[in-house]
C-alpha positions in Angstrom: 27.1 3.6 24.6 29.4 2.9 21.6 29.9 5.7 19.0 28.1 3.7 16.3 25.0 3.4 18.4 25.3 7.2 19.2 25.6 7.9 15.6 22.6 5.7 14.7 20.5 7.6 17.3 21.6 10.9 16.2 20.9 10.0 12.4 17.4 8.7 13.4 16.8 11.8 15.5 17.6 14.0 12.5 15.4 12.1 10.2 12.4 12.4 12.7 13.0 16.1 12.7 13.1 16.4 9.1 10.3 14.1 8.2 8.2 14.5 11.4 5.0 12.4 11.4 5.9 10.9 8.0 8.6 8.9 9.8 6.3 7.3 12.1 3.7 6.8 9.4 6.0 4.9 7.2 7.3 2.8 10.1 3.7 2.0 11.0 2.9 1.0 7.4 5.8 -1.4 7.3 5.0 -2.6 10.7 1.4 -3.6 9.9 2.4 -5.2 6.5 5.2 -7.0 8.3 6.6 -8.2 5.0 9.6 -9.8 6.9 7.6 -11.5 9.7 9.6 -9.5 12.4 6.7 -7.6 14.1 5.4 -9.2 17.4 2.8 -6.5 18.3 5.0 -4.9 21.0 8.2 -4.0 18.8 6.7 -1.1 17.0 10.0 0.3 16.0 11.2 -2.8 14.3 11.3 -1.2 10.8 12.8 2.2 11.7 16.2 1.3 10.4 14.7 0.5 7.0 12.6 3.8 7.2 15.8 5.6 7.8 17.1 4.5 4.4 13.8 4.6 2.5 12.8 8.1 3.3 15.8 10.0 1.8 15.3 8.1 -1.4 11.6 9.0 -1.7 12.7 12.4 -3.3 13.8 10.3 -6.4 10.3 8.6 -6.7 7.9 9.6 -9.4 5.2 7.0 -9.1 4.1 4.1 -6.8 6.3 1.8 -8.9 9.3 3.7 -8.0 8.5 3.6 -4.3 8.0 -0.3 -4.6 11.5 -0.5 -6.0 13.0 1.7 -3.5 11.4 -0.4 -0.7 12.4 -3.7 -2.2 16.0 -2.4 -2.7 16.3 -1.2 0.7 14.8 -4.4 2.2 17.3 -6.5 0.0 20.2 -4.4 1.8 18.8 -4.9 5.3 17.7 -8.6 5.2 19.5 -11.7 4.1 19.8 -12.6 0.4 16.4 -13.7 -1.0 14.4 -12.6 2.1 13.3 -9.2 0.3 11.4 -11.1 -2.4 10.1 -9.4 -5.6 9.2 -5.9 -6.2 5.6 -6.8 -6.8 5.4 -7.9 -3.2 5.8 -4.3 -2.3 2.9 -2.8 -4.3 0.5 -2.5 -1.4 2.9 -0.8 1.0 4.3 1.3 -1.8 0.9 2.7 -2.6 0.4 3.6 1.2 3.9 5.2 1.4 3.3 7.1 -1.9 0.0 8.5 -0.5 1.8 9.5 2.8 4.7 10.9 0.9 2.5 13.2 -1.2 0.6 14.3 1.8 3.8 15.3 3.4 4.9 17.2 0.5 1.5 19.0 0.3 1.9 20.2 3.9 5.4 21.4 3.1 4.2 24.0 0.7 
């Protein structure tokens, strides 16, 4: 296995440890919404790379609108130019992610 693959596995493992079920919840939200049309029922881990860059940024979010912007920006980085669309396309998933994020933070107290 190449060192970059090992690094990615290590980083993802660390995120799963830090965020626990939130990692899987956000991955599931993105998989079900399938805003990029890449989910084919069996590849449930398809959006994990994006989750890996979205979760650390949620600490900066103060609202659903912030989450929509974060998700849109990360999708813009992960997918080819123009594929991410507009921020408003992320409102529904942002609401779900915001609720999951707040639930996660309540359990941390």
